[in-house]
Each structure stands twice: as C-alpha cells, then as structure tokens.
N, C-alpha and C positions, 0 to 999 in steps of 0.2 A: 185936662187932668190926666196924669200918667199913673199907672199902677203896674209895678214890676211883678211878673209871675214867673218864677224860676229864671230862665234865661230869656223869657219873652215878656212882653207887656202890651197892654191895650192903651191907646189914647182915646178916651171917651169924651164926648162933647159936653162936659160939665153936667152930666146926668147920672146921679148916684144910682138910680134904679136900673139903668142899663148895665152898669158895672155888676150889680148883683145878678142880673140875668146871665151875663156872660161868664160868670164863675161856674155856671152849669156847663158851659162849653169848654172851658179850660180849667183844670184843677189848680188850686193854689200850690199844692205840692205834687211832685211827680217823681218817679224813680226812673233814672236813665240807666239802662243796662249797657255794660261794656262788652257784652258777649254778642258777637255777630251771629245771626241766624241766616242760613242760606235759603231764604224764601222772601216773598213780598211782605214787608213789615215796616211799620212806623214805630220808632222806639221812644218817642217823646210826645208830649201832649201839645206842644206849640207848633208842630208841623202839620199842616192841613192841605187838603185838596191836591193830592199827589196824582198826576196824570203822566202816563208813560206809554208811548205808542209810536207807530211809524210816522215820520215827519209828514205833516200835511193831511194825515188821516186820523182824526181825533178818536174815532171809535174802534180803531184797529188794535190788533194784538202786537206786543213788542217782539216781532219776528222780522228779520231782515236777511237778504241774501249776502253772501260773503263779500262780493265786490260791487254791490249795487244797493243804493238807498241808505237811509240813516234813521235814527230814533231820536225822539224828542222827549225830554223830561221837564216838567214844571211842578213847582210846589210853593206853598205860602208859608212864611214864618210869621206867626202872629207877634210882631215885634215893632218897635219904633226906630230901629237902627239896623245897619247892615252888619253882617258877620262874615268872617273869612271861612266859608265852607269849601271843602275839597271833595273830590270824587276819585274813586278808583274802581278798576274793572278786574274781576277775578274769573278765571276760566274754571269750569266745573265739569265733573263727569255726569253721566246720564242720571245718577241718583242724587244730584245736587250736593255733592261733596267737592271740596277743592281738588282739582286735578293735580297730578304729580309734576306738571310743567312749571318751569320758571317763567317770570313775566316776559323775558326776552324771547321766549319761544312762541308766545301767543299775542304779544303786543309790539307794535312799532311805535315807539314814543314812551311816554312816562306816565305813571300813576301819580296820585296825590297832587293833581293840578287844581288851581282855584277855579271856582265857578265865577265867571266875570260878568255874566249877563243877569242883572237884577234891577228892580225898580220898586219904588214905594207906591202904595195904593193911592187913588185919587178920589176925593169926595165920597168916601165910604164911612159908614158908622164904625166899622171895625177896621182899625189900621193894621196893615201887614206889609211885608216885603215879599215880592214875588221873584223867585229864582227860576232861571231857565237854562237848560243845557242840551246841546245836540251832540250826539256821538254817531260815527267817528268824527273827528275834527282835526285841525292842524297839529294838535298836541299829541293825539293818540289815535291809532287805528288798530283793528284786530287783524290777525294774520291767518287764523284758522277757523274752521266751523266748530259748532258745539254749543253747550249751555254756558251762559255767562251770568255773573251777578254784578250789578252796579250798586255801589255803596256810597252814600253821601255822609261825610263825617264833619264834626265840629272842630274848633281850633285845638281841642285836646285829643283829637283822634278817636272820639267816641262816635258810634254810629247814630245817625239821625233817621235814616231810612235805607232800605235795601229793595232792589227790584231785579227780578229774573228777566232775562231776555235770551233769545236764541238766534244764532247766526247759521244760516243754511247754505251748504254747498251742494246744490241739487245734482245728484249723480244717477239716481234711479227714478223710475216711475212707479206709482202706486195705483193699483186697480181696486176701487172700493165701492161698496154699495150698502144702503141701509136695508135692514130687515127687522121683522118683529122678533122679539126675544124667543128663543127656542124652548124656554122653560115655561111650562103651562101656567104656573103660579103668577108669572109676570107678563103674560102675553098681552094684557090690556094696559100695562103700566110702564113697561120697559122698552127701550129702543136698542136693537142689535146692529152690529156692524160686521160685515165680512170684508176681508181685504187680502191682497197678495201683491208681491213685488215682481217687477221685471228687471233683472240684473244682467241681461244679455250684453250690455255695453259697459258694464262695470265689473271689475275684477274683485271677487271675494273668494278667498281660498277655501273657507269653510263656513258657508252661510248659517248653518244651524248653531254654530258656536259664536260667530262674530257679530251677527245682526240681532237687534232687539227693537221693539216698537213701544211707543207710548201714545195713548189716546186721551185727548182733553175734550171735555164738554164745555162749550162756551168759555174756553180759556181758563178754566178753573183747575189749578194744580192740587187743591185739597181734595178733589174727587177723581183725580186722574187714575187711569189704569196704566201702570208702569212695568217696564221690564218684561214685556210680552215676548216669548220665545217662538221662533218659527217651528212648525210641526213637520214640514217636508220641503225638499228642494230638488227639482228635476228640470232639466233642459232650460236653464236660465230663469225659471219661475220659482219663487219662494212663497210658500203658503203659510198663513197664520190661521189655522182652523181650530175651532173650539166648539164643543158640544154646547148648544144654546147660544152661540155667538158671543162676541165681546159686547156686553150690554150695559146700559146705563138707565137709571130711572128717568122717565120722560119729564117728570115734574109738571108744572103748569107754566103758562106764559108769564113773563115778569110783570109785576106791578110797576107803575112808573108815575112820575110827576115832573112837571116842566115849570121852572121858575126863571127861565131866561129873560122874561120880561116881568117887571113888577108893576106894570100899569094895568094889567088885566088878568083875571083868573082863567087858567086853561083847564082842560079836561083833568079830572081828579083833584083839582085844587078848588076848594069851596070858596075861599076868599083870601084876599091879600090886604093887609092893613099897613099903610104907610104912616107910621107913628113918628113923633118928634125925636124919639130916642132909638129908632130902629124899625125894621120891617118884620112883620109876622105873616107867615103863610099857613093857613089852616087847610089841611088836606081833607078830602071827602071821607066820611066814615066808611071804613072797610070791615070785612068780615073774614072769618076762616073760610078757606076754599077746599078743605079736605073732602067734603061730601058733595061739592058742586061738580056738575058735569062739565066736560071740556067745552070751552068757548074760544073761538079764534079771536085773538086780540093782537094788535100791532105792538111790537116791542123791539128792543135793540139787543136782545139776547145777553142782557146783563151789563151792557156798556153804559157809560155816562159821558157827557160832553159838557165842559165848562164853557159858558158863553154868556154874553150880555146883549140882548136885543135893544136895550134902551140907550146904550152908550158904546162908542167904539173902544178898541183896545181892552177887551174883556179881561185880560190877565191882571190888570191893575184897577179896572173900574167895577168889576164884579163885586157885589157886596155879599156879606154873609147874612142869611135870612133864617130867623127862628122858625123852623118848620114843625108843625104840630101834627102828630100821628094819633089816630084813634082806631082801635080794632075791636069790634064787638064780638066777643066770644067768651066761653066759659074759661075760668082760670085753669091753667095746666099745672097740675100738682107736681111739685118738686122739680120744676124746670123754669129757667129764665128765658124771656123772649127778647129778641134783638131784631133790628133792621139791618140787613146785610146785602152786600153786592160787591161789584168790582171796586166801587169807590172806597170801601174800607177793607179790601183784601179778603173778603168773605170771613171776617173774624168777629168774634163776640167781644168787641171793645165796649168798655163801660159807658162811654158817651152815646152809644147807639142802643142802649138798653131801654125797654119799655116797662113801665110799672103797672100793676093791676089795680084798678079802681073798683073796689068791691061794691060801692054804692051804685055806680053807673054800669057795673058789670062789663068792663072793657079794659083793654090795655091802652095806655097812653104815654106819650113822651114828647119832649121838646128837644129837637136836634138842630144844630146850626149847619146849614149847607150853603156853600158858595153858589151864586147864580149859575144855573145850568139845567140840563136834562138828566134825569137819573132813573135807571132801572133798579128795582130792588125786590127782595123776597123777605118774608118773615121767617126767621129761624128760631129754634129753641135749643137750649143747652141744659143738660142735667149734671149729675155728680161726676159723670165720666168725662166731662169737658168736651164731648163730641158735639159739634154743631150740626143740626139737621134741619131741613126745611119741609119735609114731607108732612109732618104732623099738623102744620097750619096751612100748607098749600095744596097737599094732595099730589097725585101722580097720574099721568095719562100719556099713553104712547103716541097720541096724535100731536103732542106739543111740538112746536117748531124750535129746533135747537141747532147750534153750530158744533161741528166736530173737527178736530185737527189730529191727524195721524203723523207722528214724527218717527223717523227711522234713524237709529244710531248704529254706527259701525266701529267696533273695537277690533282693529286688525291685530294679528299676532305680533307684527313687527312695530307696533306703535303703542305708546303708553297713555293714550287719551281716547275719548269717544268722539268720533266725527259725527256730524249731523248731516246725513247725505240724502234725505228724502222728506218731503212734506206733501200732505194732501188735505185740502179743505173740503169738507163735506157738510151738507145740510140735510136735516132729517126729512125734508120734503122731497129730496131727490130719490129716484128709484135706485 
C-alpha cells in the first residue's frame, strides 16, 4: 500500500498501524522554503540521513585540500520513485555569504548537473531512494580555496538540503596548544586555546589587516568563534593573543547509541524488538548530567556513521528504526527539549523533540533513525530560540573535544577569502 506525503511516500507492507507510526516520522504537510540559507540545513521533511564527509572517512569533517582528495554526500528520499535532483556549488566568504566571484572564477565545469548515482532500498520496512554524490568529479572541479556551499535542488530549483565545506590551500603553519581558560569563573568548565602563525614562507603584505581565524569545536559552526583578528606580527610570526585565551565550554562527553546491528542490543540500548511491522529500539533510561562529576567515556566527538552489520551495502539495506528515548529529570520550565547532534545539524527540529510525561516524571520521544552509530546531546530551547546543551549536560574542562583552527587570507589585491591554514587539535594534547 502506498501513501503519498507531499513529494514523498512510504510503501508499507499492508500494515495500517505502521503507517500511523510513520506519520510521526514524516509530517503529512510540510512547508518548503525557496529561500536558501548558507548553512547546513535540510529544508523538507522527506530528506533523511544526510552524511557529508571526506571520501572513505565516514566520521570526518567536510574539509579537503585544493588539489587532493574528494568529498562524499549521501542522503535518503523517503519516496517510491526517483526524482531529477541537481547540485550546485557556491563559493562563499569567511562569513558564509556568497563571494563576489562568478562561477567561472572558482569552478572548472558546470553547476546544476544531475545526481546520477541513486538506488532503491532493499528489504526494508521503510522504502526510500538513496542518492550519492562525490565532488569534485568529471563535471565540476573547484579552482581556488575557501568556504563553499553545496546545494541539492529539486526539479523546480527549490533547495532540499545545503552543506558547508572547506577547501584548503595550506600555505602557512599554525602553532597551537590547549590551556585552561584564563577566566577564573570558567577555569573548571572551559577549555582555552593559544595559537600563532608562521608566515616566513608566505607573503602577506599586512598580516593584521589581511588575516583572520575561525575556531570550531567538534566541527560545530553554530558555536564557532569567527573573525578572530591577530594582535601582533613580528619577524614572520603572527600572534592571536587574548586575555583569558580563546575558550569554549568543555561540556560533557557525548551520549551515544549503536543500532548498526538489529540482532543484539548494544551498550545504552536496552532492547530491540523485531516486529512484523517494523523495528523498535528502546534506549536505556538516561538522566540529566548537569550535576554529575566528569567521567571518561568513549565517544566520536559528535560524529555519526551510517552502517548495517547485518547486511551488505548499508546505504540501501539499512532500515529505519523507531528509537525510544527516556530522560529522567524534572521538567524544565518554559523550555523545549531536543535530541541534537551532527546528524540533525545541531538544530531544534520538531521530529527530534522530546515531550514531558508528568506521570512518569521524564522526557520521552520516538525518533526514527537509519541503522548506524550516533553521538548526541540533550539540548533545550527557550523563547529566544537559542539551543543550548549545558542545562541538561553540564560542563567540565576535562572533556575530550576536537578543535579546528582555520586561517583566512583576504589579500588587498583579491576580492575573496583564501583558506590558507588549518590545524587540528585535541583537548587532550598539551
């Protein structure tokens, strides 16, 4: 039995109850915006499981060198037929606005090419079409470094999803180290970073005016520190000094769950039920960690990996699992609670919202996830629409986090921001 939902539809195995459950997953009506936003975003409800990373490295960030390597995108359309989806690449400045360049100045090839690599799901309760794209390819290659936006559009030219990525042309080296926050109030909860640049072998006419830095924690742009200006430049060394360091809240290690196999329950998964009309995974009861002392736990610093241990070709055999969350805590007044992570662009999307059960005194929710491993945090949002995770997770300087330092160069004789330096840093490093 097929049921059309907007431009998408589910083909369900003659089970009316499963259709009702899936309507929680995909709304009957949805609004598609024709306004492109220059950030990581999914614009429609029928696009799921978007993964974008270095080719062959599923947990990596979408960062690639100018003349070396490629990026891979995959996503599912919850539909029973193929659609002609196209992609285009937009060069951006360091603030993620479109640059002043024309396409011919930053691309060799053409935009608006069709995505030709797609296939239907096999033996899954939820039917979908999986689309895959690798860039650069024979149709298009980038010519310069900088920030880029990859946009997937439907047959009418409306955006389905957008993804940020960075192309690095490494010209300089970055000397960086971790430090405790220099601010007394945050010395036990924040992590500081000191860094400087070596530009002896790279010509910069006026480093204090031409260079800027951006720091990302665990690849998150919504908490990034951007447009950091140098404070001094002498003898080929450019310093970015700040009283109290450039600091970030340490947070806590990520929560996680693993549903790559549906034949056995893994850590943090209480039980898996293989039902005639679909699969349900009940996660272990969790609690607020705001007052909990720091504990070392293995995580992937916010990453997720789509995979299927039970069948080969996970991109089309991975099924969607109704995953049940329960969080024992007092209700947070005037705030909504969400499950957030890289898998949903750190956004407070309605389908990831948890509701408070006053009788059981806990937050609970049922969310459909494609088979895989997922890191996540519990976030809350108030009337200001700002999503934060500290209220339910707490904050501790000992937490292990990844940091990325990006160096942009806007030369006086150029009208775009080059990306000329990168440094990966982990909070466990000295």
